[in-house]
N, C-alpha and C positions, 0 to 999 in steps of 0.2 A: 491606491492599490485595489485591484479588481477582486471582488469576492465572487466565489463560484457557488452555484446551487448544489444541493446533494446529488441531483441527477448528473450535472456536469462533472462533479468530482468522480463519481462512479464510472462514467463513460471514459474519462481521462485515464483512470486506472486500467480499465479494460484495454484501451488502445495502447497504452504505454507498456503493458505487461506482456503483450504478444511476442512469442518467440524468444523469450528471455529465460535463461537457466536459473539465475539468481536475482532476487529483487530485494532491495532495501527501501522501505516505504516510510516516509516521514508524515505524520498526521498531527495537525495542530488542534489543540483543544480549546481554542479561544475564538470567539466570534469576530474578533478584530481582524483576523486574516480570512480564513474560511473555516468554518467549523467542520473540518474533515472527520473528526471523531464521530459525527452524526451518521456517517456511512460506514463506520468500522465493522459492524456486524454483517452488512451486505457485502463489504469488501472481502472479509474472511470467507464467507460462504462462496462467493464467486471464485476466489483463488483456490480454495480446497477443491471445488468442482473441476477446476482446470488442472488439478494434479499437483499443485504446489504444497509443500509441507512447511511448517513454521519451526524455526530454530532460534535460539538465543544468538544475538549478534556476535557476542564475544566467542561463543563456541564455533561459530562459522569462521571467524578470523583465525583461530588457533589451528584449524584444519587446513589452512592455506599457507603456502610458502610466500613470504613477502619479500 
């Protein structure tokens, strides 16, 4: 399994979040995969600067018709 650097993880987030209304982001907190939690603070700062707001996942679901 390929491990990504912190720079690669952040760049991937930036690329994959463009032009999306809603994001659900999974971050692993283990070095066995990629320690994506290492870029958590930078990810939050970037997303807030891009105008995203953070909500509880379950609150997001109850506001939608499934």
